[in-house]
PAVEX-900818 format. One record per residue (C-alpha): x, y, z. Coordinates in steps of 0.001 Angstrom, whole numbers, plus 500000, padded with zeros to 6 digits. Layout:
N
XYZ;...
! end
This chain:
596
410953938220200350;414224936292200336;414978932725199306;414388931316202781;410942932934202844;410050931384199508;411340928006200724;409108928136203814;406055929000201704;406854926161199288;407228923628202125;403874924709203516;402152924277200139;403651920809199644;402633919738203176;399059920951202715;398681919283199349;400113916037200702;397681915891203624;394712916722201422;395542914105198796;396342911492201456;392798911852202787;391221911630199337;390294907987199955;388078908939202900;385983911283200791;385530909102197726;383091906490199048;379792908348199095;378014911690199134;377888911663202947;381625910885203148;382495913625200671;380405916453202115;379895915618205824;382821913267206552;380571910289207200;379208912169210261;382304911186212252;384172914459212936;385541914827216493;384414918033218214;387882919615218457;388478919161214726;385028920450213767;385359923499216055;388847924401214856;387718924006211260;384837926426211881;387306928951213294;389701928450210374;386845929003207939;386154932483209314;389888933318209565;390535934193205954;393250936347204446;390655939128204201;389840939275207930;393049940884209241;392893943334206318;389233944014207044;389924944619210760;392843946907209887;390525948904207645;387729949032210225;389960950142213116;391757952652210910;388525954269209730;386078953689212607;388103952660215650;387943949491217739;384207949947218215;383783949487214462;384327945770215046;380770945493216326;379938944875212664;381200941335213225;381315941062217027;377510941187217063;377395937793215376;378805936340218593;375266936552219990;373878934297217266;376882931999217593;376199931492221318;372568930777220454;373933928231217990;375779926466220825;372816925842223097;369758925879220857;370534924974217256;373658922774217229;371919919675218589;368821920124216440;370933920401213287;372753917197214231;369466915360214865;368109916446211478;370774914312209733;370570916338206525;373571916907204251;372959920630203644;370769923294205207;368836923506201915;367868919850202328;366192920744205633;363509922646203713;361923919429202426;362079917908205894;360406920952207452;357977921713204604;356105919679202017;354772919879198488;356021921585195339;356720924899197087;359193923169199407;360963921685196381;361130925094194702;362450926622197928;365151923957198152;366288924572194572;366236928363194844;368039928323198168;370682925910196904;371330928034193815;371484931369195684;373746930028198412;376030928029196115;376472930511193291;375946934254193867;376267934467197673;379032931888198047;380993933056195013;380870936693196138;382340935525199460;385088933608197647;385647936686195515;386345939011198388;388729936450199930;390571936396196603;390479940196196468;392177940342199855;394810937890198614;395478940152195614;395970943056198042;398466941002200052;400369940128196862;400450943834196058;401381944973199561;404233942475199897;405615943184196405;405873939432195946;406459939429192199;408839942374192374;411115940394194719;411506937890191880;412456940642189475;409126940520187633;407202943685186860;403710942741187999;400546944317186672;397091943778188179;396367940800185938;399490938950187054;398648939550190727;395149938254190141;396362935184188256;398764934339191080;395841934230193516;393795932116191129;396781929770190906;396725929243194675;392975928663194463;393605925879191955;395907924219194508;393114924446197058;390703922993194523;392891919929194060;392669918708197645;389159920071198308;387923918386195136;389607915043195821;389345914662199589;386053916410200306;385300917650203812;387860915347205457;390640916995203473;389227920442204206;388961920043207995;392295918230208381;394157920977206547;392033923575208376;393478922377211686;397055923006210578;396114926180208751;394382927703211773;397365927092214053;399696928623211474;397363931549210789;396987932356214500;400743932115214985;401244934532212101;398786937077213524;400453936980216954;403928937215215384;403027940329213382;401568941936216517;404640941201218666;407280942185216102;405607945438215107;404509946504218588;407982946051220094;409866947663217211;411886950857217858;409512952800215613;406551951995217878;408120951538221301;405593949234222921;401982949525223944;402456952497226296;403924954615223514;401467953367220892;398138954191222551;398508957959223023;400012958257219553;397082956629217741;394606958637219800;396396961826218773;396507960886215076;392839959950214711;389941962386214777;387660959915216569;387877957834219740;389893954989218284;390435953033221536;386913952724222968;385174949365222783;381706950935222874;380370954213221439;378889954980224859;380247956839227868;380220955275231338;376878956990232061;375452955364228873;375292958632226965;376497958733223366;380205959353222836;380417962370220502;383834961147219308;382512957701218346;383854956321215085;380533954723214116;377051956153213772;374230955415216167;372293953605213454;375187951248212698;375672950413216387;371946949961216983;371631947755213918;374577945622215060;373353945159218626;369591944976218125;369062943745214587;371883942209212603;372605939112214684;369035937747214400;368121939145210991;370890937639208847;370707934363206946;372887932502209465;370822933294212529;370202929588213211;373794928445212693;374876929279209196;375906927356206085;379505926253206563;378964925917210316;375919923733209761;378046921455207599;380420920909210566;377601920465213072;375936917880210854;379293916128210388;379994915901214146;379933912466215790;376874913205217920;374863916013219507;377312916543222384;380190916841219916;378205919394217896;377681921553220997;381342921333222051;382564922199218565;380350925289218507;381783926477221844;385359925894220715;384700927979217623;383358930875219694;386361930902222028;388865930788219167;387011933275216973;386137935996219485;388211935613222639;391553934476221187;392174936048217819;390394939405218052;393210941244219765;396277940404217623;394409941864214638;393392944997216563;396911945623217877;398350945359214363;395650947726213110;396600950287215796;400286949946214922;399466950535211253;397722953808212180;400797954984214092;403386953904211519;401449954891208375;399269957853209437;398756959005205842;398057955595204304;395142955967201903;393978952346201937;393943951259205584;393459947636204573;397024947607203184;398462948448206606;398678944781207595;400829943507204681;402973946683204718;403867946081208371;404834942510207545;407162943630204788;408731946482206741;409182944865210176;409523941095209902;412993939535209518;413770936837206941;412320933409207731;409716935000210003;408337936838206985;408077933533205152;406233931948208070;403749934813208281;403189934843204518;402532931107204798;400104931859207651;398132934286205481;398195931751202686;396876929193205181;394055931533206214;393128932087202591;393229928405201691;391144927319204696;388317929706203835;388333929064200097;388472925279200532;385440925413202826;383496927655200456;384308925376197517;383180922242199347;380089923945200810;378954925402197483;379541922099195711;377399920315198327;374381922418197326;374916921849193615;375357918109194064;372875917233196813;370147919844196330;370214920427192572;371710917436190741;370551914614193044;367196916202193888;366080917493190486;368200915943187725;369102912380188700;367537911125191941;368798907576191300;372457908566190818;375006906182192296;377381907326195026;380452907324192794;378663909495190277;377650911955193010;381241912269194200;382309913001190597;379581915644190275;380769917136193553;384272917485192146;383020919092188937;380846921454190982;383941922402192997;385649923525189781;382610925576188790;382381927318192169;386102928167192107;385851929648188611;382852931800189507;384617932976192661;387545934123190533;385174936094188300;383683937738191394;387158938665192654;388103940216189342;385280942750189563;385548943447193315;387478946495194521;387210946885198303;387182944185201011;385025946070203536;382495947080200880;382103943520199626;381848942277203237;378917944633203780;377342943445200524;377520939817201687;375821940822204944;373168942921203177;372030940254200690;371555937796203544;369752940152205920;366026939970206586;365514936208206400;366940935389209828;363727935558211851;362011933034209566;364969930666209907;364717930886213698;360930930596213925;360710927559211617;362319925513214419;359798926674217048;356484927474215334;354497925094213174;352798927931211240;355948928974209340;355537927529205855;357549927161202659;356163930306200946;357225932384203943;360828931169203822;360925931438200025;359745935065200199;362320935803202901;365287934241201050;364505935767197649;363387939076199152;366554939547201188;368720938873198128;366797941304195908;366327944097198467;369877943705199814;371335943892196308;369203946890195339;370007948940198444;373717948141198113;374364948319194356;371580950155192491;372230953938192577;368534954851192683;367927952659195767;371354952668197409;371421953492201141;374862954674202262;374304954419206024;374891950725206682;372768950576209823;369818952244208100;370286949934205128;370002946843207332;366876948239209009;365158948964205684;366069945510204344;364749943778207470;361470945708207506;360876945209203782;361623941491203852;359528941021207004;356494942487205259;357047940087202346;357384936868204338;354626937639206837;352231938382203965;353285935203202148;352764933107205285;349234934308206052;348100934329202424;349013930659201970;347893927524203825;350009925950206576;351980922749206111;350092919463206443;349916917647209762;351830914730208247;354745916984207231;354847918734210591;354634915472212537;357484913921210530;359688916948211168;358844916900214857;359638913189215180;363068913714213634;364171916914215431;361991916983218596;362118920799219044;360834922452222214;358553925440222812;354813926057222791;354801926257218988;354843922439218746;352236921533221384;349884920042218790;352631917865217354;353644916653220817;350054915662221525;349614913847218199;352929911985218245;353098911332221987;356777912372221947;358200914940224353;360726917571223300;364357916595223798;365589920066224727;364124922535227241;363826925963225646;363673927866228942;366934926340230168;368580926766226764;367722930489226753;369285930878230205;372409929116228939;372512931532226010;372380934519228376;375112933074230586;377211932166227569;376992935693226154;378139937164229476;381011934691229688;382279935071226131;382027938840225736;383260939359229292;386339937228228584;386951938990225267;386782942508226701;388753941529229812;391672940487227609;391300943638225515;391035945907228534;394228944607230126;396132944521226814;395209948124225950;395890949461229462;392236950023230343;392206948312233774;388699949413234761;387293947861231580;389432944783232134;388331944163235722;384654944868235106;384683942582232079;386446939875234070;383736940069236737;381082939718234027;382900936684232588;383169935019236014;379481935626236732;378557934195233340;380770931165233898;379305930571237375;375773930823235968;376627928309233250;378076925943235837;374917926125237949;372735925457234925;374830922436233978;374295920962237468;370523920832237025;369344917282236827;367483916653233595;364969913821233808;365518911157231146;363064911265228263;360477908443228266;360603906197225234;357481905036223453;356391901603224620;358288901745227905;356826902514231288;358142905508233146;358811903262236138;361688901637234282;363596904889234656;
! end
């Protein structure tokens, strides 16, 4: 890196810090202001922030590693979550907004009652805020250390860097993030997220264009046959299936991994009903319509827009560095070898932006659990708002420090990514059913949350129980945890009618699982589950069709492109027809239906 590159990075850091500190006044008034922006986020800001949160510095490295070792089809490890994210758009986004909680852990004492619900809230808050969240921060920091190593950042300054210096440099950036995340709260996080996402997306596209059109690569037509020749598996296929739906013998992933991704993972993981950081944005949206729009914007940005720049760079890395041992380093090596001065600085700033957006969200999200669900709930229920904001800032420091410890002991981005998935797998079905079936109780969710963490950790880390095949591992975790929570549910009494009625009055969920509550309260459901499920199906066709249409045309697979485009158009037309259906206004208690 040259002086102009360093200058660009410095300007970016100053700009980000300035925006974050400027907004500190908006997050200092109360707990709700600090953690959910006073429930006033516009949909476009909430949706972009959700996309920025998932666009960390580790994601392009992770995709480079996946494509280099398993081909494009290996991305189904994260593409499959698009199914649950479409479900989030039409089923869960509005219900989360109506709940008016501050965190998803707080929902447990709205949905359940008694001492078990309080225990569940505390356990869930601790697990999500400390081990799960800090492991996630750790692997983002690990990826940042790899970028520092791949770009030889310290060496360009004439400093001989060992591993400790690289690690400390990443921790130093995290401290900068902590300053504005700790002072400004969610407003500072989402405002900087907006700028950071634009910069991060620009950087990904710039790396793809510069490397693809370099003399060493020669464009897309020269690249594709070269990477297919280098790899021993079918690197360019989107699916591990042939056109006649038989298994592709050259597939880069196993049948169990693909089956687990398509049939299991998206509903079995701990974010099946929306997911922590996303829930925070949905709850912070201005209203239910804004929550739904923000969820759609996230899906478009996350899956349709930014998938392909990462994949193209990953393919270029295979062609340029065929003997590279660590495929995850292909991304930063291409930046260093192919980008001219100034552009290199912009792209380094874009990766820094991606890192900062994710870490700032994780810091604020983890601190919200510690403050709202541990300190306020169990230690000082009568705490004043100023005190809660102070506790939130202290909790932010704690979460950052623990994330740094996690990063120090982590070694491989993809491995840690799979660990994060594993320790959250198995509880998803309970989290879905609690919205639609009165019989789900606090012991069932407690068994699912704790069971998934213990079984996921054991099958991923303990040599005696470790399952190497990731798909098989997810299946075993899901089956084991399911046995635990189903047994816990039927061996314990259901929630009281008073608790269930209060939850129903607040959220007004649909489905036959709440018929008794509808009869007792006299209130109809606000959403129609049958129509919502149809919207989910149409949305899945539209989003995945659009994503694969872009990929098919970009990678010179016209048949895939045209077929996917047809699927996207059909999905879009179906959505349009569903949106035209007239929905009768909901009667309000005390008013005659004739008034409508």
